[in-house]
C-alpha positions as CSV (number, residue, x, y, z in Angstrom):
1,X,6.6,-13.1,1.2
2,X,2.9,-12.7,1.1
3,X,1.5,-9.5,2.6
4,X,-0.4,-10.2,5.8
5,X,-2.0,-8.0,8.5
6,X,1.0,-8.7,10.8
7,X,3.6,-8.0,8.2
8,X,1.8,-4.8,7.3
9,X,1.5,-3.6,10.9
10,X,5.2,-4.5,11.5
11,X,6.2,-2.3,8.5
12,X,3.8,0.6,9.2
13,X,3.6,0.7,13.0
14,X,1.3,3.8,12.8
15,X,-1.5,1.4,12.0
16,X,-0.8,-0.9,15.0
17,X,-4.2,0.0,16.5
18,X,-6.2,-0.1,13.3
19,X,-8.8,-2.9,13.2
20,X,-7.4,-6.1,11.8
21,X,-10.4,-6.9,9.7
22,X,-10.2,-3.5,8.1
23,X,-6.5,-3.9,7.3
24,X,-7.1,-7.4,5.9
25,X,-9.9,-6.1,3.7
26,X,-7.8,-3.3,2.4
27,X,-4.8,-5.6,1.8
28,X,-7.2,-7.7,-0.4
29,X,-8.3,-4.6,-2.3
30,X,-4.7,-3.5,-2.8
31,X,-3.6,-7.0,-3.9
32,X,-6.3,-7.0,-6.6
33,X,-4.8,-3.7,-8.0
34,X,-1.2,-5.0,-8.1
35,X,-1.0,-7.7,-10.8
36,X,1.8,-10.1,-10.2
37,X,2.7,-10.2,-13.9
38,X,3.2,-6.5,-14.0
39,X,4.6,-5.9,-10.6
40,X,6.9,-8.9,-10.4
41,X,9.3,-8.9,-7.4
42,X,8.0,-5.5,-6.3
43,X,4.4,-6.7,-5.8
44,X,4.5,-7.0,-2.1
45,X,6.1,-3.6,-1.7
46,X,3.3,-2.1,-3.9
47,X,0.6,-3.8,-1.9
48,X,2.1,-2.5,1.4
49,X,2.2,1.1,0.0
50,X,-1.2,1.0,-1.6
51,X,-2.7,-0.5,1.6
52,X,-1.2,2.3,3.7
53,X,-2.5,4.9,1.3
54,X,-6.0,3.5,1.2
55,X,-6.2,3.3,5.0
56,X,-5.0,6.9,5.4
57,X,-7.7,8.2,3.2
58,X,-10.4,5.9,4.7
59,X,-12.6,7.5,7.4
60,X,-11.8,4.6,9.7
61,X,-8.0,4.7,9.2
62,X,-5.5,6.6,11.3
63,X,-4.9,10.3,10.9
64,X,-4.0,11.1,7.3
65,X,-0.5,12.0,6.2
66,X,-1.8,14.2,3.3
67,X,0.9,15.9,1.4
68,X,-1.2,18.8,0.1
69,X,-4.7,19.6,-1.0
70,X,-4.7,17.0,-3.7
71,X,-5.6,14.3,-1.1
72,X,-2.4,12.4,-2.0
73,X,-0.7,10.7,0.9
74,X,3.1,10.2,1.1
75,X,2.3,6.5,0.6
76,X,0.5,7.2,-2.7
77,X,3.5,9.2,-3.9
78,X,5.8,6.3,-3.2
79,X,3.3,3.8,-4.8
80,X,3.1,6.0,-7.9
81,X,6.9,6.1,-8.1
82,X,7.0,2.3,-7.8
83,X,4.2,1.9,-10.3
84,X,6.2,3.9,-12.9
85,X,9.1,1.5,-12.4
86,X,7.1,-1.6,-12.9
87,X,5.1,-0.4,-15.9
88,X,8.3,0.8,-17.6
89,X,9.8,-2.7,-17.4
90,X,12.7,-1.6,-15.1
91,X,12.2,-4.4,-12.5
92,X,14.1,-7.4,-11.3
93,X,12.4,-10.7,-12.0
């Protein structure tokens, strides 16, 4: 499955009213940061999480879900956890 604006908004309904062009642009940005060779079968999940994080910290995104004063969202924490899995080689091909 490729990540699309509609698949992103279906997964993260809190972004339902976020401008589609903005979401599309951020999906492209997140996709560039999630190399398919490194991420393998978890790439789409990584793109979804990183997109949500980037939208949360963007001034034009919805209200942030910041965890603490570090400016980390709950999405970034999940993304970082997933990133550790893929970079450690513990993924399913």
